[in-house]
C-alpha positions as CSV (number, residue, x, y, z in Angstrom):
1,M,-63.9,6.5,-29.7
2,A,-67.4,5.0,-29.4
3,K,-68.1,1.5,-30.7
4,G,-71.1,0.7,-32.8
5,G,-74.4,1.5,-31.1
6,Q,-72.8,3.7,-28.5
7,T,-73.0,7.5,-28.3
8,P,-69.8,9.4,-27.5
9,P,-69.8,11.5,-24.3
10,E,-70.5,15.2,-24.4
11,P,-67.5,17.1,-25.8
12,G,-67.3,19.3,-22.7
13,A,-66.7,16.2,-20.5
14,L,-63.6,15.1,-22.4
15,P,-60.3,16.2,-20.9
16,G,-58.9,17.4,-24.2
17,S,-62.1,19.1,-25.3
18,P,-62.1,22.6,-26.8
19,G,-62.9,25.7,-24.7
20,S,-61.3,27.3,-21.7
21,E,-60.9,25.8,-18.2
22,D,-64.0,27.7,-17.0
23,V,-66.2,26.2,-19.7
24,R,-64.9,22.7,-19.0
25,A,-65.5,23.2,-15.3
26,A,-69.1,24.3,-15.9
27,W,-69.8,21.2,-18.0
28,A,-68.2,19.1,-15.3
29,R,-70.5,20.6,-12.7
30,K,-73.5,19.7,-15.0
31,D,-72.2,16.2,-15.4
32,A,-71.8,15.9,-11.7
33,G,-75.5,16.9,-11.2
34,D,-75.1,20.5,-10.1
35,V,-77.3,22.0,-12.9
36,A,-78.0,25.2,-11.1
37,G,-74.3,25.8,-10.5
38,A,-73.4,25.0,-14.1
39,R,-76.0,27.4,-15.4
40,Q,-74.7,30.1,-13.1
41,D,-71.1,29.5,-14.3
42,A,-72.3,29.6,-18.0
43,R,-74.1,33.0,-17.3
44,R,-70.9,34.3,-15.7
45,I,-68.8,33.2,-18.7
46,L,-71.3,34.9,-21.1
47,A,-71.3,38.1,-19.0
48,G,-67.6,38.5,-19.6
49,S,-66.0,38.8,-23.0
50,P,-65.5,35.1,-23.9
51,S,-64.0,33.8,-27.1
52,P,-66.4,32.7,-29.8
53,E,-65.7,29.1,-28.9
54,D,-66.4,29.6,-25.2
55,R,-69.5,31.6,-26.0
56,E,-70.9,28.7,-28.1
57,R,-70.1,26.1,-25.5
58,A,-71.7,28.2,-22.7
59,E,-74.8,28.8,-24.8
60,D,-74.9,25.1,-25.5
61,L,-74.8,24.4,-21.8
62,L,-77.7,26.8,-21.1
63,R,-79.8,25.2,-23.8
64,A,-79.0,21.7,-22.5
65,T,-80.1,22.6,-19.0
66,E,-83.2,24.7,-19.5
67,T,-86.6,23.4,-18.3
68,P,-88.8,22.2,-21.1
69,R,-91.8,24.5,-21.7
70,A,-94.2,21.6,-21.8
71,L,-93.4,20.8,-18.2
72,Y,-95.0,24.0,-17.1
73,G,-98.2,23.1,-19.0
74,Y,-98.4,19.7,-17.3
75,A,-97.8,21.3,-13.9
76,F,-100.6,23.8,-14.6
77,L,-103.0,21.0,-15.8
78,G,-102.2,18.9,-12.7
79,A,-102.9,21.9,-10.4
80,L,-106.2,22.6,-12.3
81,I,-107.3,18.9,-11.9
82,L,-106.5,19.0,-8.2
83,A,-108.4,22.2,-7.7
84,V,-111.5,20.8,-9.5
85,L,-111.4,17.6,-7.5
86,L,-111.0,19.5,-4.3
87,G,-114.0,21.7,-5.3
88,L,-116.1,18.7,-6.0
89,A,-115.2,17.1,-2.7
90,L,-116.0,20.3,-0.8
91,T,-119.4,20.6,-2.5
92,R,-120.2,17.0,-2.0
93,Y,-119.5,16.9,1.7
94,S,-120.5,20.3,2.9
């Protein structure tokens, strides 16, 4: 149990947590840093016929590990600024 001011760990990381062994293994991979492998495991679980509880936990895992949409916007903005600066430098020194 968490003390005051502390957040409890993810339910998938607890040894007695709900869900099948595959779901717990996928969450353990995510907690260990293997996000791509955890997403692959979650997709494999969803491709089968999981129980409703396993389906919910696998979907939670996919939501928790998806790339934020805003990140793509910032990457595009950075590439655009770099292209503009490169264009200015080429016109200035050519």
